[in-house]
C-alpha positions in Angstrom: -41.6 54.8 -29.1 -40.9 54.8 -25.3 -41.0 51.6 -23.3 -43.5 51.2 -20.5 -42.0 51.1 -17.0 -43.1 47.4 -16.7 -41.2 46.4 -19.8 -38.2 48.5 -18.8 -38.2 46.7 -15.4 -38.6 43.4 -17.1 -35.6 44.1 -19.3 -33.5 45.1 -16.4 -34.5 41.9 -14.5 -33.6 39.9 -17.7 -30.2 41.5 -18.0 -29.5 41.0 -14.3 -30.6 37.3 -14.5 -28.4 36.9 -17.6 -25.4 38.4 -15.9 -25.9 36.1 -12.9 -26.2 33.0 -15.2 -23.1 34.0 -17.1 -21.2 34.6 -13.8 -22.3 31.2 -12.6 -21.2 29.5 -15.7 -17.9 31.3 -15.7 -17.5 30.4 -12.0 -18.1 26.8 -12.7 -15.5 26.7 -15.5 -13.0 28.5 -13.3 -13.7 26.1 -10.4 -13.0 23.1 -12.7 -9.9 24.7 -14.0 -8.8 25.5 -10.4 -9.3 21.9 -9.4 -7.4 20.7 -12.5 -4.5 23.0 -11.7 -4.4 21.9 -8.0 -4.4 18.2 -9.0 -1.6 18.8 -11.5 0.4 20.8 -9.0 0.0 17.9 -6.5 0.9 15.2 -9.0 3.9 16.9 -10.7 6.3 16.2 -7.8 5.8 12.5 -8.4 7.7 12.8 -11.6 10.6 14.9 -10.3 14.0 13.2 -10.1 15.5 13.1 -6.6 18.3 15.5 -5.9 21.2 15.2 -3.5 24.7 16.6 -3.0 27.6 16.8 -0.6 27.1 20.0 1.3 30.0 20.2 3.7 33.2 18.4 4.7 34.5 18.8 8.3 37.8 17.6 9.5 37.2 15.9 12.9 40.9 15.2 13.6 40.6 11.5 13.9 41.2 8.6 11.5 39.4 5.2 11.4 41.7 3.1 9.2 42.8 0.7 12.0 39.4 -0.2 13.4 36.7 0.8 10.9 34.2 -1.5 12.7 34.6 0.6 15.8 33.5 3.9 14.2 30.1 5.3 14.1 28.3 8.6 13.1 24.9 9.9 13.8 22.7 13.0 13.3 19.6 14.4 15.0 16.2 14.9 13.3 16.8 18.6 12.5 20.3 17.9 11.2 21.7 20.5 13.5 23.9 18.2 15.6 26.1 15.3 14.6 28.3 12.9 16.6 31.4 10.9 15.8 32.3 7.8 17.8 35.7 6.2 17.4 37.7 3.9 19.7 39.2 6.9 21.4 36.7 9.7 21.2 33.0 10.7 21.3 32.6 14.2 19.9 29.5 16.2 19.0 29.6 18.8 16.2 27.2 21.6 15.5 26.0 21.8 11.9 26.6 23.5 9.6 29.5 25.3 11.5 31.3 22.2 12.6 32.0 23.7 16.0 32.4 21.2 18.9 29.6 20.8 21.4 31.0 19.7 24.8 29.5 16.6 26.3 30.8 14.6 29.2 31.7 11.0 28.4 30.3 8.3 30.7 32.9 6.8 33.0 32.3 3.4 31.4 33.8 4.6 28.1 36.8 6.1 29.8 37.7 2.7 31.4 37.0 0.5 28.3 39.1 -0.2 25.3 36.6 0.0 22.4 37.1 -2.4 19.5 33.7 -2.6 17.9 30.5 -0.6 17.7 26.9 -1.4 16.6 23.7 0.5 16.2 20.4 -1.1 17.1 18.2 -1.8 14.1 15.3 0.6 14.0 16.5 2.8 16.8 19.7 4.6 16.0 19.8 6.2 19.5 20.6 2.7 21.0 24.2 1.7 20.6 26.5 -1.0 21.9 30.3 -1.0 22.3 32.4 -4.1 22.1 35.6 -4.3 24.1 39.0 -6.0 24.0 38.0 -8.3 26.9 34.8 -9.8 25.5 32.3 -7.4 27.0 29.4 -5.4 25.5 28.5 -2.0 26.9 25.0 -0.7 26.2 24.9 3.0 25.4 22.2 5.5 24.4 22.6 8.9 22.8 19.5 11.1 23.0 18.8 14.5 21.5 16.6 16.9 23.5 15.2 20.1 22.0 14.8 23.1 24.2 13.8 26.7 23.7 15.3 29.6 25.7 13.4 32.8 26.7 14.0 34.4 23.3 12.5 31.4 21.4 15.9 30.2 20.1 15.9 26.5 19.5 18.8 24.4 20.9 19.5 20.7 20.7 21.1 19.2 23.7 22.7 15.7 23.5 22.8 13.3 26.4 24.9 10.2 26.6 24.3 7.3 29.0 26.1 4.0 29.3 25.0 0.8 31.0 27.0 -1.9 32.8 29.4 -4.1 30.8 28.0 -7.5 29.9 30.0 -10.6 29.2 29.2 -12.0 25.8 32.5 -13.9 25.2 33.4 -16.1 28.1 36.9 -16.5 26.7 37.4 -12.8 27.0 38.6 -12.4 23.5 38.6 -9.1 21.6 35.2 -8.3 20.0 35.9 -7.3 16.4 32.3 -7.3 15.1 29.1 -6.7 16.9 25.3 -6.7 16.4 22.9 -5.5 19.1 19.3 -5.2 20.2 17.7 -3.7 23.3 14.0 -4.2 24.1 11.7 -3.6 27.1 12.7 -7.0 28.5 16.4 -7.1 28.0 19.3 -7.1 25.6 20.5 -9.5 22.8 23.9 -9.3 21.4 26.0 -11.0 18.8 29.8 -10.7 19.0 32.7 -12.0 16.9 36.0 -12.2 18.6 39.5 -12.0 17.2 39.8 -15.8 17.2 36.9 -16.2 14.8 34.3 -17.4 17.4 30.8 -16.0 17.1 29.1 -15.6 20.4 25.4 -15.0 21.1 24.1 -13.8 24.4 20.8 -12.7 25.9 20.3 -10.7 29.1 17.2 -10.1 31.1 16.7 -6.6 32.5 16.7 -6.2 36.2 16.3 -3.2 38.4 19.1 -2.3 38.3 21.4 -4.1 35.9 21.0 -7.2 33.7 21.1 -10.9 34.2 22.1 -13.5 31.6 19.2 -15.7 30.7 21.5 -18.5 29.5 25.2 -19.0 29.0 26.6 -17.4 25.8 26.4 -19.7 22.8 29.2 -20.3 20.4 27.8 -20.4 16.9 31.1 -20.7 15.0 30.9 -24.5 14.7 28.0 -24.0 12.2 30.0 -21.5 10.1 32.4 -22.3 7.2 34.7 -19.4 6.4 35.5 -16.1 8.1 32.6 -13.9 9.4 32.8 -10.5 7.7 29.5 -8.8 8.8 26.7 -9.2 11.3 23.2 -7.9 11.8 20.3 -8.4 14.2 16.7 -7.4 13.7 15.0 -4.8 16.0 13.2 -7.4 18.1 16.2 -9.6 18.7 14.3 -12.5 17.1 16.5 -13.1 14.1 20.1 -12.4 13.1 22.5 -13.1 10.3 26.2 -13.4 9.6 27.9 -12.9 6.3 31.2 -14.6 5.4 34.2 -14.2 3.2 32.9 -17.1 1.1 29.7 -15.2 0.0 27.4 -17.2 2.3 24.7 -15.8 4.6 23.9 -17.7 7.8 20.5 -17.0 9.2 19.3 -17.8 12.7 16.2 -17.3 14.7 16.2 -17.2 18.5 14.2 -19.6 20.6 12.6 -19.0 24.0 13.9 -22.1 25.7 17.1 -22.9 23.9 20.0 -21.7 21.7 19.3 -19.9 18.4 18.2 -22.2 15.6 20.0 -22.0 12.2 17.3 -21.5 9.6 19.5 -21.8 6.6 22.7 -21.0 4.7 22.3 -19.0 1.5 24.6 -18.3 -1.3 24.2 -14.5 -1.8 27.5 -13.8 -3.6 29.9 -15.8 -5.8 32.4 -18.0 -4.1 35.2 -16.1 -2.4 33.3 -12.8 -2.7 32.9 -11.5 0.8 29.7 -10.1 2.2 30.9 -6.7 3.5 27.7 -5.1 4.9 24.3 -6.2 6.2 21.3 -4.2 7.4 17.6 -4.6 7.9 15.0 -2.5 6.1 12.4 -0.7 8.3 10.0 -3.4 9.6 12.7 -6.1 10.0 11.2 -8.2 7.2 13.9 -7.7 4.6 17.7 -8.0 4.7 20.0 -5.7 2.7 23.2 -7.4 1.5 26.3 -5.6 0.2 29.3 -7.5 -1.2 33.0 -7.0 -2.1 32.0 -6.9 -5.7 29.8 -3.9 -5.0 26.5 -5.8 -5.5 23.5 -4.7 -3.5 20.5 -7.0 -3.0 17.4 -7.3 -0.8 16.3 -10.6 0.7 13.0 -11.3 2.4 11.8 -14.1 4.7 9.1 -16.4 3.1 7.1 -19.0 4.9 7.4 -22.5 3.3 4.4 -23.8 5.2 0.9 -22.4 5.8 1.4 -22.7 9.6 4.6 -20.5 9.3 6.7 -23.2 11.1 9.4 -23.1 8.4 10.8 -20.2 6.5 13.6 -19.3 4.1 15.3 -16.2 2.7 14.6 -15.2 -0.9 16.2 -12.5 -3.0 13.5 -10.2 -4.3 15.4 -7.1 -5.4 18.8 -6.4 -7.0 19.9 -2.8 -7.1 22.5 -1.0 -9.1 26.0 -2.1 -7.9 28.9 0.0 -6.8 32.2 -0.2 -8.7 34.1 -1.0 -5.5 33.3 -3.0 -2.3 30.3 -1.8 -0.3 31.4 -0.6 3.1 28.3 0.5 5.0 24.5 0.2 4.6 22.1 2.5 6.5 18.3 2.0 6.2 15.7 4.8 6.3 13.4 5.1 9.3 10.6 6.4 7.2 10.2 4.2 4.2 11.8 1.3 2.4 14.8 3.3 1.2 18.4 2.9 2.2 21.8 4.3 1.4 25.1 2.5 0.7 28.7 3.6 0.5 31.9 2.1 -0.9 35.7 2.2 -0.6 36.1 5.3 -2.9 33.6 7.4 -1.0 30.6 7.1 -3.3 27.1 7.1 -1.8 24.1 5.5 -3.5 20.5 6.1 -2.5 18.2 3.2 -3.2 14.6 2.3 -2.8 13.8 -1.4 -2.3 10.1 -1.6 -3.3 10.6 0.2 -6.6 13.9 -1.6 -7.1 15.7 1.5 -8.3 18.9 3.4 -7.4 17.6 6.9 -7.2 20.8 8.8 -6.9 24.6 8.4 -7.1 26.8 10.9 -5.3 30.4 10.4 -6.4 33.2 10.1 -3.9 36.7 11.5 -3.7 38.7 8.3 -3.4 38.6 7.8 0.3 36.6 5.0 1.9 33.6 5.7 4.0 33.8 3.7 7.2 30.6 5.0 8.9 27.3 6.2 7.4 23.8 7.1 8.7 20.6 8.1 6.9 19.0 11.1 8.5 15.9 10.2 10.6 13.7 12.1 8.2 15.4 10.6 5.1 16.3 14.1 3.9 20.0 13.9 4.4 22.9 11.7 5.5 26.2 11.9 7.4 29.3 9.9 6.8 32.8 9.5 8.2 35.8 8.8 5.9 38.9 6.8 6.7 41.0 10.0 6.7 38.8 11.6 9.5 36.5 13.8 7.4 32.9 14.2 8.4 30.7 14.5 5.3 27.1 15.8 5.3 24.6 15.4 2.5 21.3 17.1 1.6 18.8 14.8 -0.1 15.5 15.8 -1.7 13.5 12.6 -2.5 9.8 13.0 -1.4 8.3 10.2 -3.5 10.8 7.3 -4.0 8.2 4.6 -4.1 6.4 6.0 -7.3 7.5 4.6 -10.7 5.6 3.3 -13.7 6.5 -0.2 -12.5 5.1 0.2 -9.0 1.9 1.9 -10.5 1.2 -0.5 -13.3 3.6 -3.5 -13.1 4.1 -6.5 -10.9 6.2 -5.8 -7.8 7.8 -8.3 -5.5 6.7 -7.2 -2.0 8.1 -8.4 1.3 6.6 -11.7 2.4 5.2 -12.5 -1.0 6.5 -15.6 -2.8 6.3 -13.9 -6.3 5.7 -10.5 -7.9 2.0 -9.4 -7.6 -0.4 -6.6 -8.5 -1.4 -5.3 -5.0 -3.0 -2.1 -3.8 -2.6 -1.3 -0.1 -1.8 2.4 0.4 -1.6 2.3 4.1 -1.1 0.0 7.0 -1.3 -0.2 10.8 2.2 1.1 11.2 4.9 2.9 9.1 6.7 -0.4 8.9 4.2 -1.8 6.4 5.3 -1.7 2.8 3.0 0.6 0.8 1.6 -1.0 -2.3 0.5 1.4 -5.0 -0.4 -0.8 -8.0 -3.2 0.9 -9.9 -3.8 -2.2 -12.0 -6.1 -4.1 -9.5 -7.9 -0.8 -8.8 -8.5 -0.2 -12.5 -9.5 -3.8 -13.3 -11.6 -4.0 -10.2 -13.5 -0.8 -11.1 -14.1 -2.0 -14.7 -15.2 -5.4 -13.4 -17.6 -3.9 -11.0 -18.9 -1.5 -13.7 -19.4 -4.4 -16.1 -21.5 -6.3 -13.7 -23.5 -3.2 -12.7 -24.2 -2.4 -16.4 -25.0 -6.1 -17.0 -27.8 -5.8 -14.5 -28.8 -2.2 -14.9 -28.9 -1.7 -18.7 -31.5 -4.3 -19.6 -33.7 -3.5 -16.6 -33.5 0.3 -17.1 -33.8 0.4 -20.9 -36.6 -2.2 -21.1 -38.5 -0.5 -18.2 -38.1 2.8 -20.0 -39.5 1.3 -23.2 -42.5 -0.2 -21.4 -43.2 3.0 -19.4 -43.0 5.2 -22.5 -44.8 3.0 -25.0 -47.2 0.7 -23.3 -47.9 1.7 -19.7 -51.1 3.5 -18.8 -50.5 7.2 -18.2 -51.9 7.2 -14.6 -49.5 4.3 -13.7 -46.6 6.1 -15.5 -47.2 9.2 -13.4 -46.5 7.1 -10.3 -43.8 4.8 -11.5 -41.5 7.3 -13.1 -41.1 9.7 -10.1 -40.7 6.6 -7.8 -37.8 5.3 -9.9 -36.2 8.8 -10.1 -36.3 9.1 -6.3 -34.1 6.0 -6.1 -31.2 8.2 -7.4 -31.3 10.3 -4.2 -30.2 7.3 -2.0 -26.7 8.0 -0.7 -24.2 5.6 -2.1 -22.6 5.1 1.3 -26.0 3.7 2.5 -26.2 1.3 -0.5 -22.6 0.2 0.1 -23.4 -0.3 3.8 -26.5 -2.4 3.1 -24.7 -4.4 0.4 -21.8 -5.2 2.6 -23.7 -6.1 5.8 -27.0 -7.4 4.6 -27.0 -8.4 0.9 -23.5 -10.1 0.9 -24.4 -12.6 3.7 -27.8 -13.2 2.1 -26.4 -13.9 -1.4 -23.8 -16.3 0.2 -26.6 -18.3 1.7 -28.9 -18.4 -1.4 -26.3 -18.3 -4.2 -27.6 -21.5 -5.9 -31.1 -20.2 -5.7 -30.0 -16.9 -7.3 -28.7 -18.9 -10.3 -32.0 -20.7 -10.4 -33.9 -17.4 -10.5 -32.2 -16.6 -13.8 -34.1 -19.4 -15.3 -37.3 -19.7 -13.3 -38.3 -16.0 -13.3 -38.0 -15.5 -17.2 -39.7 -18.8 -17.8 -42.6 -17.8 -15.4 -43.0 -14.4 -17.1 -43.1 -16.0 -20.6 -45.5 -18.7 -19.5 -47.9 -16.2 -17.9 -47.7 -14.0 -21.0 -48.6 -16.9 -23.3 -51.4 -17.9 -21.0 -52.7 -14.3 -21.0 -53.1 -14.6 -24.8 -55.5 -17.5 -24.2 -57.8 -15.5 -21.9 -61.0 -14.6 -23.7 -61.1 -11.2 -25.3 -64.1 -9.8 -23.2 -62.3 -10.6 -20.0 -59.0 -9.1 -21.2 -60.8 -5.9 -22.2 -62.1 -5.4 -18.7 -58.5 -4.5 -17.6 -57.4 -1.0 -18.5 -54.9 -1.0 -21.3 -51.3 -0.6 -20.0 -52.1 -2.2 -16.6 -51.3 -5.8 -17.6 -47.9 -5.6 -15.9 -49.5 -5.6 -12.5 -50.4 -9.3 -13.1 -46.7 -10.1 -13.2 -45.9 -8.7 -9.8 -47.3 -11.7 -7.9 -45.8 -14.1 -10.5 -42.3 -12.7 -10.1 -42.6 -12.6 -6.3 -43.9 -16.2 -6.3 -41.1 -17.4 -8.5 -38.5 -15.7 -6.3 -39.9 -17.2 -3.2 -40.1 -20.7 -4.8 -36.4 -20.5 -5.7 -35.5 -19.2 -2.2 -37.3 -22.0 -0.5 -35.7 -24.6 -2.8 -32.1 -23.5 -2.4 -30.9 -27.0 -1.4 -32.5 -28.4 -4.5 -30.7 -26.0 -6.8 -27.4 -26.5 -5.0 -27.8 -30.3 -5.4 -28.8 -29.9 -9.0 -26.2 -27.4 -10.1 -23.2 -28.2 -7.8 -23.7 -31.7 -6.5 -24.6 -30.5 -3.0 -22.0 -27.9 -2.0 -21.3 -25.0 -4.3 -18.3 -23.8 -2.4 -16.6 -27.2 -2.6 -17.5 -27.3 -6.3 -15.9 -24.0 -7.0 -12.8 -25.1 -5.2 -12.4 -28.5 -6.9 -13.7 -27.6 -10.4 -12.4 -24.1 -10.9 -9.9 -23.6 -8.2 -11.8 -20.6 -6.8 -12.9 -19.7 -3.3 -16.1 -17.9 -2.7 -15.5 -14.4 -1.3 -18.6 -13.0 0.4 -18.0 -9.5 -0.9 -17.6 -10.2 -4.6 -18.3 -8.6 -8.0 -21.9 -9.9 -7.9 -22.6 -7.9 -4.7 -21.0 -4.9 -6.3 -23.1 -5.4 -9.4 -26.3 -5.5 -7.5 -25.5 -2.4 -5.3 -24.0 -0.3 -8.1 -26.7 -1.4 -10.5 -29.3 -0.2 -8.1 -27.5 3.2 -8.0 -27.3 3.7 -11.8 -30.7 2.2 -12.8 -32.5 5.5 -12.1 -30.1 7.5 -14.3 -30.3 5.2 -17.3 -34.1 4.8 -16.9 -34.8 8.5 -16.6 -32.7 9.6 -19.6 -33.9 6.7 -21.8 -37.5 7.3 -20.9 -37.2 11.0 -21.8 -35.5 10.1 -25.1 -38.3 7.6 -26.0 -41.1 10.0 -24.9 -39.7 12.8 -27.0 -40.1 10.9 -30.3 -42.8 13.0 -32.1 -46.3 11.5 -31.5 -47.3 12.3 -35.0 -44.6 9.9 -36.3 -45.9 7.1 -34.0 -49.5 7.9 -35.1 -48.6 7.8 -38.7 -46.9 4.5 -38.3 -49.9 3.0 -36.6 -52.2 4.5 -39.1 -50.3 2.8 -41.9 -51.0 -0.5 -40.4 -47.8 -1.1 -38.4 -48.2 -3.0 -35.1 -47.1 -1.3 -31.8 -44.1 -3.6 -31.7 -43.1 -2.8 -35.3 -43.5 0.9 -34.5 -41.3 0.5 -31.5 -38.5 -1.5 -33.1 -38.4 0.3 -36.5 -39.2 3.8 -35.6 -39.1 4.8 -31.9 -35.9 2.9 -31.0 -34.1 4.3 -34.1 -35.1 7.8 -33.3 -34.3 7.5 -29.6 -31.1 5.6 -30.0 -28.7 8.6 -29.4 -30.6 9.4 -26.1 -30.5 5.8 -25.0 -26.8 5.6 -25.7 -26.2 8.8 -23.7 -28.1 7.2 -20.9 -25.9 4.2 -20.9 -22.8 6.4 -21.0 -24.1 8.4 -18.1 -24.7 5.2 -16.1 -21.2 4.0 -17.0 -19.6 7.2 -15.8 -21.6 7.0 -12.5 -20.6 3.4 -12.0 -16.9 4.1 -12.6 -17.0 6.9 -10.1 -18.8 5.1 -7.4 -16.0 4.4 -4.9 -18.0 4.1 -1.7 -20.0 1.1 -2.9 -16.8 -0.7 -4.0 -14.9 0.1 -0.8 -17.7 -0.9 1.5 
């Protein structure tokens, strides 16, 4: 029997539609798998161990055993050019070949006898040279990238030196130096060969510099021999480590000499502090000792007005086996590298409190060390005159299970905390990646949202399905479902800017509504039973709920107008003061209650719609049979309909739970 053309066409259309549907389903599955693969590919590097190795060793033909404090190395961003500064030479080397790059030395360096060198904290291009007659010479080494006609890239160094500034009025030999240069001038800290520690500040003129005050001798405050110096990038604070294991910490003052903030025991007695450096941001101090210990200290405020502060050890890293010689901080994150007297290099990260990598040495002390500007390499100078370069691959040093889920002691915090703050105004801000507050906050907001939404949505679905008049149901159900189309960003915006201030003003009345509104509804329902039957029959069955609208509105208005009464009744006149004195809590305008209202408004339509469908799909013949056997509508609901619709209602609640967990915009706003 042959098929008619119409049926044949219908079959072809059915096959085509089936193919389209199958392709759509397969496409959705493949899209989900693609997203999964992409997310896994992005997350896998978080769990890779860092790698690093010594890549080349270049003999620069100079040694630094006599004046290790007068040697310095540096490298440009692209790691194509390095420089070595010693008391006698300033040489530039092309990498990886090691060929010399000729650069003219400033005349100031030719005439001076260099005895100490310092890099500025936070800007490794700014240097200072200490001389044997108590002077400090500012110097800058810049790297400029140019391209020739063929597109070949070339890095050109430029060296500039400023006038010599007197920091030691006794003209002693500067043996250790710390330095800072800002827009307004220069600050320097110099230790001479007689053990005197001098501080000087100079105002920038055009041209030259002028001393803002006579150099200050800080040595009367110090017990022991100064073994290391450091100054922050703003010139507002500086520290000196001694051979007795004590750290002296000063802060500069606008109209007077620096103020000694405190003396801190950072190492055992007679264990020298051999190296000091600031982490990026100048809020934490890295300390290395003769025992090889490495620790991080941060400044904490002892008063709320920040008029007094102190240093506190917050991190202890894996130690070296021999004395620490140099510390160099990263310019990109809270990482840093340390070296020791046998040439070992350790790579650390302060926030995660882990030593990421240990690169063994070859028995020769490292006297100068610098972390590459992009934190992907390092350069070092050994005591026997070898320039060492390192390649480092460490893209995510801040991610560990502890930083994600444990308490971490962050800069400026007086104790370890769970904190989420993935970004800040500048790169100096310490990122905080704790997932614990995010997880708990999400679950807390979800709990309050479900606490509001589940009773309202499920009970509304029960009334709509079982008791409401069909004509009213035809209006109510689509209206509630339209609520689901409201963008969550709009709900979050309204909740943050309108609802949150309103709730703050009427919070006592809101608590009163929890009592007044249910009592009003129950009272009216009981009174409705006393209304004579003929009068009640005049109202269409299923329309009784309309009577409650003015009752609920009136009860809400009554509570709102009597906010002071509820505040006096429940909290003794001031609910914020009561929360503070009784519970030790402060009222935050954007709290979990606001999230519960806003998120509850977003998930009510989902729970209501699915629950109502589940209840309405209970076979009518079962309901009719129950009523025919003499069961009341309430008995039919509780013993038949709810039992049959329970899986659907549970699914509705789970769908609402999933929507609430995934609503980030409402929580963020």
